[in-house]
C-alpha positions as CSV (number, residue, x, y, z in Angstrom):
1,M,-15.7,-7.0,-25.5
2,D,-15.4,-10.4,-24.1
3,F,-16.1,-11.6,-20.4
4,L,-14.1,-14.4,-19.1
5,R,-15.2,-16.2,-15.7
6,P,-12.6,-18.8,-14.6
7,T,-13.4,-20.7,-11.4
8,T,-9.9,-21.5,-10.5
9,L,-6.7,-19.9,-10.3
10,A,-5.0,-22.4,-12.9
11,E,-8.0,-21.9,-15.3
12,A,-7.2,-18.2,-15.1
13,L,-3.8,-18.3,-15.5
14,A,-4.6,-20.3,-18.5
15,V,-6.9,-17.9,-19.7
16,K,-4.5,-14.9,-19.1
17,A,-1.8,-17.0,-20.9
18,E,-3.9,-17.1,-24.1
19,R,-5.2,-13.4,-23.8
20,P,-2.7,-11.2,-22.2
21,D,-4.7,-8.5,-23.3
22,A,-7.6,-9.3,-20.8
23,V,-7.7,-6.8,-17.9
24,P,-8.3,-8.6,-14.5
25,I,-11.2,-7.4,-12.5
26,A,-11.8,-8.4,-9.0
27,G,-13.7,-5.6,-7.1
28,G,-14.1,-3.3,-10.3
29,T,-13.6,-0.2,-8.0
30,D,-10.8,1.2,-10.7
31,V,-11.7,-0.9,-13.9
32,M,-15.5,0.0,-14.0
33,V,-14.9,3.7,-13.3
34,E,-12.5,3.8,-16.3
35,L,-15.1,1.9,-18.3
36,N,-17.8,4.0,-17.5
37,F,-16.0,7.2,-18.4
38,D,-15.0,5.5,-21.8
39,H,-11.2,6.0,-20.3
40,R,-10.3,2.6,-21.7
41,R,-12.2,-0.1,-23.8
42,P,-10.3,-3.7,-23.2
43,A,-10.8,-6.3,-25.6
44,A,-11.7,-8.7,-22.7
45,L,-12.6,-8.7,-18.9
46,L,-11.2,-11.4,-16.9
47,D,-13.3,-11.7,-13.8
48,L,-11.5,-13.1,-10.9
49,T,-14.5,-12.9,-8.4
50,R,-15.1,-16.6,-8.6
51,I,-11.6,-17.8,-7.5
52,D,-11.7,-19.0,-4.1
53,E,-8.0,-19.3,-3.7
54,L,-7.7,-15.6,-4.3
55,R,-9.8,-14.5,-1.3
56,T,-8.4,-16.1,1.5
57,W,-5.4,-15.6,3.9
58,S,-2.9,-17.4,6.2
59,D,-0.7,-16.7,8.8
60,G,2.5,-17.9,10.4
61,D,6.0,-16.3,10.6
62,E,4.3,-14.1,7.7
63,L,1.2,-13.5,6.6
64,R,-0.2,-14.2,3.2
65,I,-3.1,-12.3,2.1
66,G,-4.8,-13.3,-1.3
67,S,-5.2,-10.7,-3.6
68,G,-9.0,-10.9,-4.0
69,V,-9.4,-10.2,-0.3
70,P,-11.5,-6.9,0.2
71,Y,-10.5,-4.3,2.6
72,V,-13.5,-4.5,4.9
73,R,-11.9,-8.1,5.7
74,I,-8.2,-6.6,6.2
75,I,-9.7,-4.1,8.6
76,E,-11.8,-6.8,10.5
77,E,-9.6,-9.8,10.5
78,L,-5.9,-8.6,10.5
79,G,-6.2,-5.1,12.0
80,A,-4.4,-6.0,15.0
81,Q,-1.7,-7.8,13.2
82,L,-1.4,-5.0,10.3
83,P,-2.7,-2.0,11.8
84,G,-0.8,0.1,9.2
85,L,-2.5,-1.7,6.5
86,A,-5.9,-1.7,8.3
87,M,-5.6,2.1,8.7
88,A,-5.1,2.8,5.2
89,S,-7.9,0.6,4.2
90,R,-10.2,2.5,6.4
91,T,-9.5,5.5,4.2
92,V,-10.4,4.0,0.9
93,G,-13.8,5.2,-0.3
94,S,-17.0,4.3,1.0
95,P,-18.4,1.3,2.9
96,Q,-19.4,0.0,-0.3
97,I,-16.1,0.4,-1.9
98,R,-14.2,-1.4,1.3
99,N,-16.4,-4.1,0.8
100,R,-15.5,-4.5,-3.1
101,G,-12.0,-3.3,-3.4
102,T,-8.9,-5.1,-3.0
103,V,-5.0,-4.3,-2.1
104,G,-4.5,-6.6,-5.3
105,G,-6.6,-4.4,-7.3
106,N,-4.8,-1.3,-5.7
107,L,-1.4,-2.8,-6.9
108,G,-2.9,-3.8,-10.1
109,A,-3.9,-0.2,-11.0
110,A,-0.4,1.1,-9.6
111,S,-1.7,4.5,-9.1
112,P,0.6,6.7,-7.3
113,A,-2.3,8.0,-5.1
114,G,-3.2,4.3,-4.2
115,D,-3.7,4.3,-0.4
116,T,-2.1,1.2,0.7
117,H,1.0,1.5,-1.4
118,P,2.9,3.5,1.2
119,V,2.2,1.2,3.9
120,L,3.3,-1.9,1.7
121,L,6.6,0.0,0.9
122,A,7.2,0.9,4.8
123,S,6.4,-2.7,5.8
124,D,8.6,-4.4,3.6
125,A,5.9,-6.3,1.4
126,V,6.7,-9.0,-1.1
127,I,4.1,-9.4,-4.2
128,E,3.3,-12.8,-5.3
129,V,2.6,-13.1,-9.0
130,A,1.7,-16.0,-11.0
131,S,1.5,-17.4,-14.8
132,V,1.7,-20.8,-16.1
133,R,5.3,-20.3,-16.3
134,G,5.5,-20.6,-12.2
135,T,5.3,-18.0,-9.4
136,R,7.8,-15.5,-8.4
137,M,8.0,-12.9,-5.6
138,I,8.6,-9.1,-6.3
139,E,9.5,-6.8,-3.4
140,A,7.1,-3.9,-3.0
141,D,10.4,-1.5,-3.8
142,D,10.5,-3.1,-7.3
143,F,7.0,-3.4,-8.1
144,Y,6.1,0.1,-9.0
145,V,7.8,1.1,-12.4
146,G,6.0,4.3,-13.5
147,V,2.7,5.9,-13.3
148,K,0.0,3.5,-13.3
149,R,2.7,1.0,-14.3
150,N,3.9,-2.1,-12.5
151,S,6.3,-4.8,-13.2
152,L,4.0,-7.4,-14.0
153,E,4.2,-9.5,-17.4
154,P,1.4,-9.6,-19.7
155,D,0.6,-13.0,-18.9
156,E,0.8,-12.8,-15.0
157,L,-1.6,-12.0,-12.2
158,I,-1.1,-10.8,-8.9
159,T,-2.1,-13.8,-6.5
160,A,-1.1,-12.5,-3.0
161,I,0.7,-9.9,-0.7
162,H,3.4,-11.5,1.7
163,L,3.7,-9.3,5.1
164,A,5.4,-9.9,8.6
165,P,2.8,-9.1,11.3
166,A,3.9,-5.8,12.8
167,A,6.6,-5.9,15.2
168,G,6.2,-2.5,16.2
169,P,3.7,0.9,16.3
170,Q,2.9,1.7,12.6
171,Q,0.9,4.8,11.3
172,F,-0.8,5.7,8.0
173,S,-1.9,9.6,7.5
174,K,-3.6,11.0,4.4
175,V,-4.6,14.6,3.0
176,G,-7.5,15.0,0.8
177,T,-9.7,17.8,-0.1
178,R,-12.1,16.7,2.1
179,N,-12.4,14.1,4.7
180,A,-13.8,10.9,3.4
181,M,-14.2,9.2,0.0
182,V,-11.6,11.3,-1.6
183,I,-8.3,10.4,-3.7
184,A,-5.2,11.3,-1.5
185,V,-3.3,14.7,-2.3
186,C,-0.6,13.1,-0.7
187,S,-0.1,10.0,2.1
188,F,2.4,8.9,4.3
189,A,3.3,5.4,6.1
190,L,5.7,5.0,9.1
191,S,6.7,1.5,10.6
192,L,9.0,0.9,13.5
193,H,10.8,-2.6,13.5
194,P,12.3,-2.3,16.9
195,G,13.9,-5.9,16.5
196,E,16.0,-4.9,13.7
197,K,16.3,-1.1,15.2
198,R,15.2,0.4,12.0
199,V,12.1,2.3,10.5
200,G,10.3,2.1,7.2
201,A,8.9,5.4,5.7
202,A,7.1,5.8,2.3
203,V,5.2,8.7,0.5
204,G,2.4,8.3,-1.8
205,S,0.5,10.6,-4.2
206,A,3.6,12.9,-4.4
207,A,5.8,11.3,-7.0
208,P,5.5,9.2,-10.3
209,T,5.3,6.3,-8.4
210,P,4.8,5.3,-4.5
211,R,8.2,5.4,-3.1
212,R,10.5,5.1,0.2
213,A,11.7,8.0,1.9
214,R,15.2,6.7,2.1
215,D,17.3,9.4,3.6
216,A,14.4,10.2,6.3
217,E,14.5,6.3,7.2
218,E,18.3,6.4,7.4
219,F,18.3,9.5,9.7
220,L,15.7,7.7,11.9
221,N,17.7,4.6,12.1
222,H,20.6,6.6,13.7
223,A,18.6,9.1,15.8
224,L,16.2,6.5,17.7
225,D,17.6,4.8,20.6
226,F,15.1,1.4,20.5
227,D,17.4,0.2,23.5
228,N,16.8,3.0,25.8
229,P,13.9,4.9,24.3
230,R,13.5,8.6,25.5
231,P,11.0,11.2,24.4
232,L,11.8,12.8,21.1
233,L,13.5,16.2,20.7
234,D,11.4,18.5,18.2
235,S,14.5,19.0,16.2
236,V,14.5,15.4,15.4
237,K,11.0,15.6,14.3
238,R,11.4,18.6,12.2
239,E,14.5,17.1,10.4
240,F,12.5,13.7,9.8
241,G,9.9,15.9,8.4
242,E,12.2,17.9,6.1
243,L,13.7,14.5,4.6
244,V,10.4,12.9,4.0
245,S,9.3,16.2,2.1
246,Q,12.7,16.2,-0.1
247,A,11.9,12.4,-1.0
248,A,8.7,13.5,-2.8
249,S,8.8,15.0,-6.5
250,P,5.1,16.0,-6.7
251,I,3.4,18.1,-9.6
252,D,0.8,20.8,-9.6
253,D,-2.6,19.3,-10.3
254,V,-6.5,20.0,-9.5
255,R,-6.0,18.3,-5.9
256,G,-3.0,20.6,-4.9
257,S,0.0,22.2,-5.5
258,A,3.4,20.7,-5.3
259,A,4.3,23.2,-2.9
260,Y,1.3,22.2,-0.5
261,R,2.1,18.4,-1.0
262,K,5.6,18.8,0.2
263,H,4.5,20.9,3.2
264,A,1.8,18.4,4.0
265,L,4.3,15.7,3.9
266,A,6.7,17.3,6.7
267,V,3.7,17.9,8.8
268,M,2.3,14.2,8.6
269,A,5.9,12.9,8.9
270,R,6.6,14.7,12.4
271,R,2.8,13.8,13.4
272,T,3.2,10.1,12.9
273,L,6.6,9.8,14.1
274,G,5.3,11.4,17.5
275,W,2.4,8.9,17.6
276,T,4.6,5.9,16.8
277,W,7.2,6.7,19.1
278,Q,4.8,7.4,21.9
279,E,3.1,4.6,21.4
280,F,6.5,2.4,21.6
281,L,7.6,4.3,24.8
282,T,4.4,3.5,26.5
283,E,4.7,-0.2,25.3
284,E,8.3,-0.1,26.8
285,Q,7.2,1.4,30.0
286,A,4.5,-1.1,30.6
287,C,6.9,-4.2,29.9
288,A,9.4,-2.7,32.2
């Protein structure tokens, strides 16, 4: 197995063009597990850890987060601007894993159970990918194409994630077989966009890919009154939970049954809606 260590992004893209079979490695929290258990044996590893361009973030009208920025920095440096992503990042593995793992790696692995995926979908993230042929932007909705499959071309690398700072409350919830260091049985993210009078909602670990809960979003877009917010009726929360559950197409596996996943998603959707809407009401009352 060849071990390739570029020091600049341009060099990394050139290597990837020459060796499209090379597997990128940044934190190594997914790749090294697969290697250790002999689940894959690539011809080459492309080490991205020495590329400074991938380990920085910048702000403005939107945030550009380098694909090599680890979870711990998202929590500490971007938690106020991206609360949903910070919440999801806190649920990833142990402190050691959060120090090494990256959102870029989560995207590259494209596991349906990846913790950050529902937040990226609910927050309308755009994925920046690059090759020697140039840069292109892929909406998160179009990035996931199958179980552990994404829309990258063989010569492309994920370079950054683009997200607007949260304009309203966000929440992330996850069910696992224990409280910490666990792969999600299912997960859910909700993001309020008050200026656009709409919501974003997405499920994880409950379908072949992470996916938006479109019917649930559409229901809330009509049910919520952002101009004159009032406490939510229980019937609204229940209907939203059922629509989120219907968006999933889970399977039975060692972590949980399909029926349990659907039930858990409905519960998480009801709870996160209650939390986010109450936070929005509190903010509106404080402004008034």
